N, C-alpha and C positions, 0 to 999 in steps of 0.2 A: 567548511564542511558543516553541514546542517544535521540536526538530530530531531527525531521524533519519538512520541511514546505510542505503542499499540493499547488501545483500551481495553479494559476487561467487559467487552460487550458479548462475551460467552463464558462459560464455565462458573467456578463458584462465587466469584465476585460479580456476577453479572446481575447487579441491582441498580437502579435508577440513581439513588443517593451517592453509590460507590462511583459509577460511571462519571457521574457529574462532578464529584469530588477530584478524581484523578484528572480530567479535563482541565478544570480551574486552577489545580496546583501545577500543572504542566505549563500552563500560561504564565502563572506566577513564578516559576522558576527559570524561565526563558528559553524553554523548549520551542523548536519552530514550528511543531505541527503535531497532532493528535489522530491516530488511525484506527478505523473500524473494520472488523473482519466480515466475511459474508459466507453464511451457510443458511439454507432455507429450512431443510430438515436434516436431522442427524440420525442416519443409519444405526442400528443396534450394534453393528460391526465397528462403529467409531465412536463409542461412548466416551472416549477420552475427551473429547470437546466439552462434555458435561451436557444436560439435557436442555439448557437455556441458552438460546442465540439469538440476541436482539438483532432485528434489521438494521442494517449499517446505514443507509441513507436517513431514515427517521430518525436514528441516534444522532446522527451529525446535525441534522437540522434543529433537534432540540440543543444540542450543545452550541451550535451558533448563537444562540441567545445567551447562553450561559458565559459565553467568552466574547472578546472583542478583536483580537489580532491574530491569534494562532491559527495555523491552516489546518484544514479539515481534510483527511486523506482517506481513501479506501485502500484496504489492503488484504485482498483486492476484490472488487465486484466480479462475479462470474458472469461474463456477459450473455451466454445462451440461456440463462435463466429467466431473463426479463424481455419483453418486447421491447426493441430498440427505441421506438417513438417515445414510449412512456418512460423509458430510461432517460432519454435525452431531454424530456420535460422535467424529470426530477433533478436531474444534475444542473441544469440551467437556472431552475428555480432556486436549489440552495447555493449556487453561485451569487445569485443576485440577492437573496436574502442574508447571506453571510459577507455582502460587500467584496466579492471576488477573492475568496478564500479556498477554494477548491483544488485538491489535487486528485486526480480521477486515475486511481490504479485499477486495471483491469486483467483478467486472465480468461482462458478457455475453459478451466475445470479440471478437475481429475478424478472425483468421486463418483465412480459408476452407479453406485446405489441410489445416489441422490438424482442423478439424471433421470433415472427410471422412474422414480417417486414423483418427479416433477413432469414427466412425459416429453422429455427432450432427447434428442439422438446424441448419445455418448459419441459414436463414431464419426459423426459430423460436428462435433464440438469447434474444431479449429476452423473449418469454412465458415461456420455461424458466426464466430468471434470475429474473423476478418471483416465479413459484410457488415456486421452491427457497427463496428467501428466506422466504416465509411458511411453508414447511415447517420450516425451520430455527428459526424462532421458536416454532413449536407446540411443537416435541421439546424446546427448552430451558427452556420456561416452563410447559408443563401436566403436571398429576401424571398423568394418563392421556390422553396425546396421540392425536388422530385427525385424519384429513386425507382430503378427497376432491378431487382438482382433474383437470386435463387430463392430467397427467404422473405424479402420484404419488396413492396411495392406501393407508391403513393405518388400523386401529383396534385395539382390544382389546391394546395392546402397552404395555409400560413402556420407559422410555428413562432410563437411569443410567449414569455420573454426570453431573448438571446442572453447567453452568460455576459457577464461583465468582463471577464478575461478575454483578451482578443489573440488570436481567432476564437479560441475556446480554452477551457482548463487544461492545464498539462495532462497528457495522456501517458502513464507510465505502464508498460506491459509486464506483468508478472510471469514468473516460470523460469526454470534452469535449464529447460531443453534447448536443443539447437533450433527447434521450430519456434518457440518462445522468444529467442533472440533474434530471429530473422523477422518475426512479426514486430518486435520492437522497433528494429531499425527502419521497416517498411512502413510502418503506420503509426508508431508513438513518438513521444518526446523524451522516453527514457525507459531504461530497464530496471525492473524491481525484483531483485533476486531474493532467496531465502536460505538462511541457514549455511552459505557457502564459506570456506575459510579463504585467507588472502591469497594462496596458490592458485586456486581454482577461479577466484575472481580476475586476477592478473591475466590467466589464459583467455577467459571468455571475453574481458575487457580489449584483449588484442584483436581478437576475432571480430568484436563489435566495431573497433577502428576501422578495420579493413572494409568491413560492410559499408560503414558510413562514407569512407572515402570513394568507394566502387557507385554509392547513390549519390555523390557529390554533395554530402552534407556536412554541416560545420560540426566537428566532433565536440567543441567545448560547449555546444548549445544542448547536448545531449547528456541526461543525467544517468548516472549509475549509482543505484539505490540498493541497500541490502537491510533485510529484515533479520535480526539476529537476537538471541537469547542474551539477556545481561542479568548477571547476579554478582553483588559484591561479597566477597567472602572475607571476613577479617582476619583468620589466621590461616597462614600458609599449610598448616597440618590439614585443614579441611578442604583440600584441593579437590576439584571434579575430575574424575577418572577418564571422562572423554576428552580425548585431546582436541577434538573438533570444536569445542565449547571454550574457545580462548576468551571470552569476553564474561566467564563465569569464575572469577579469579578475585586476586586482591586489587585494590585501586591501581597501584602502580603497574600490574600486569595487564589490566584493562586499558590503561593509557597506552602502553607499548602495543597492544593488540589493535587499538584504533588507529595508531599511527602506521600499522602494517596495512590495514585496509585502506587508509588514505593513499598510501603509496602504491596499493594495487589498483588504484582508479574510482575506487568509492568516494563519491562526494555527497551523499545523504544516507544516514543510518536510522533505521526505525526499531527501537527495542522493545522487545518482548520482556518485560521485568519478570523476574522469577524471585521468589523468596518465601513462600508459603502462608504469609498473612498480607493483610492489606497494609499494616503498620510497616512491615519491611520492604513492601512495594514502594511506599512512600519514602522511606529512609533511603531506599537505593537511589530513587530519583534525585533527592536532595545532595547525596554523596556525588552524583555524577556532575550536578550543576554547579556546586560549590567548590568541588575539590578535583575531579577528574577532567573535566572540560577545560578549565582554566589551566591544566598542567599540558595539554595537548600542545603538539608541535603544529599549529595550523597558521 
């Protein structure tokens, strides 16, 4: 089982020095990856994100130079927001500059007001996302790429550099819906869920395995990943009331919770670390790396 840290590229900690510090410490503590989130504008109805949101691919390119081996993930790029040819160039460039460290998490998107602000059809976001994934794969794998679809058309072009990872960086499809899961099986190398509890993961993993068999794909090669809140609580009396937040607890309870996720089918976890201050965020990462991870039944 592998573990990553969601970067504070948005919200109250979204500052250059803080983001780079979290990335460097994540690598030093042995985490497998760091992850940047994606929103272009923040509608007034969703100010909980905070007003600052650093662009994820530029952020990860900066962090590629600050680190040497930790993987660089997107959780998740909203596909309809960017021209697919430009996006393909950005991802392949990042993969080359980072020596093949990209994990490409993508999604169709969900924030209707943001689609309106950018000028992209919210209603067509699913079909746009599906086609854009196909465009990316063509550009990354074909010597003389060409494509003709509903939203993209090109031919007689060259596209370099190609990604270092072959055939391309792993594509993990985000979203908890039935349609997102089908997209992950049909077009992706993994499924990137958010916030689910082990019982929900187990049910959806069973569905994924059935779909993989029907597609004649090898199940073990398909990654089941989960982004989940993590908070170390030192005293049991301070227990979080939300029963779904099973990783916001004491270290022993967190260990048990992660084991349950592993048993439900999760092979990769991305932690959104909570705590209130940067000091607590780093302390939580240290507790996980030095105490919780070694205690896991992996």
